[in-house]
N, C-alpha and C positions, 0 to 999 in steps of 0.2 A: 141716600144723602148722609153725609158724615155729621157727627155731633157738632162740629164747628159750623158747618154750613146751615144748620137748622136755625141758629140764633144770631150769627154774625153778619156784618157787612164787610166789605173789603177795605174800609177806611182804617188806617192804622192810628192808634192813640199816640199822644205825645209821649216822649221819653220821660222817665222818672228815674231818680237816682236809686230808688228801691225796687226797680223792676228790671227784668231781663227779657229778651225776645223769647217767645214760646216756640222754640225750634223742635223739630221732631227728629231725633236720632234714628238711624236704621234700627229696626226691631232687634236684630241680632247683637247690637252694640249697647242697647239700653240696659242699665243695671236693674235687677229685680230683687225684691226682698226674698229671703229664703222661704221656701214653701212652708206654709203653716203645718204644724204637727197635729194629727187628729183630723176629725171630720171638718171639711171646709165650712159647713154651715155653723158648727160650734165655734170655730175660730172667728168668723164674721160676727156672730152674736156677741162674743167677748169684746171685739173691737167696738161695736156699737154701744154695748153696755158701759165699757170703760169711757168712751167719749161722752156719753150722757152724764157721767159723774162730774164732768167739768161744767155742766149747765149752771149759768149764773156767775161763773168766774169772771171778774172784770177784765176788760181789755187792757193790755200794757204792751206797747211796742217793744219787741225784743224779749218779752216775757215767755217763760216756759214752765210755769208751775201754777198752783191754785191761788196764789196771791195776785196773779195777773199774767195773762197769756195773749199772744198774738195768734193769727191764723195758722202760720206754719209751725209755730211752737206747739199748738194744739195737736196737729197731725203727728209731729215728731214725738211728743209726750205720750200720746195714746198708743202709738205703735211700739214705743219703748216699753211701756207698761205691759203690753201683751207679748213682749219678747222678740220684737223685730227692730233692727236698726235701719232707719230711713234718713234721708237728708233733712236738714233743719230749715233751709231757706226755700220759699215757695217756688222760685224759678228753678231750683235744683230738683224739687219734688215734681215739677212739671216735666222734667226730662227723665224721670225714674219710672220703671214699670212699662206697661204696654198700653198704648192709647186705645180707648174704647171707641170704635169707629161710628157706631150708631147710638143715638140717644136711647132708643128702646132696649139696648143691651146693657145699659147702666144698671149696676146691682149694689146692694148694701156692701159697704167696705171700700168701694171705689172712691177716688178723690176727684173733686170737680174744681175747676179753675176759672177765675174771673179777671176781667180788666176793670179799671176804675171808672171808665166812662161808657155809658150805655151806647151800644151800636158800634163800638170801635174794637178792633181786634189786634192781636199781635203781641201784647206785653202782659204777662201774668203778674197780678199783684195780690191775689186773694185765693185761698184754698179752703175747702171744706171736705168733710167725710160724709158720704151718702149713708144714711141711717135706715132708710126704708123706701121701697118703691110701692106706693099704694095704688097706682094705676097709671094710665096713659099720660095724664097731665098732673101727676102728683109724685114728685121725687123729692123726698125730704133729705136734708143734709144738715149737719151740725158744723158750726164755724164760730170764730171769734170776731164778732162785729165790733168795729172800732167805736161805735156809739152805744151799743147795748150789751156788750160782753158776749159770753158763749151762749148760743141759742140755736134752735132749729128753725129752718125756713124751707120753703118750697122752691125748687129749681124753676118752676113755671110762674112764680110770682112776678108781678110787673117789674119790680126792681131788679131781680136777678136774671130774668129771661134774656134781656138784651145785653147783659154783661158776661154771659157764659162763653167760655173759650173752648174747653175740652174736658174730657174725663180720662182718668188714668186708672188702670187696675195695677196696684203695686206689687202683686205676686202672681 
């Protein structure tokens, strides 16, 4: 079962001016970040540690620094700080990298994408970075919550489980 199928229904969400359809480009045509230099585990640890330095940063739509940041700005800023250039907008980030087909294959450093309405699929509006996989039902990710700022949450929490669309490995 794919990551999308585990959590989604087939009902499409309403269109929003800030979202784009979550389409899947053929794997050979999807852009990837440059392969990280050094050991993969050290690189991912650097991504996670850098992301966690943003914890508590207030949410600001369009923001991309520690004075205020939105979800896609957090992803772009973290990867810029560790030396990789990635897209700035969540729908562009959703078309970047390689889709992780199975939820149990999600790893730290992957990006996870959401829709605004529980149980509805098709339009990405939110992104976070996986920080830790603690077990079968505990995949932690960091994101910029519009109401609570940058924080870590569990993919399997009641709020996020029914909003999850897909995961992307950016490199």
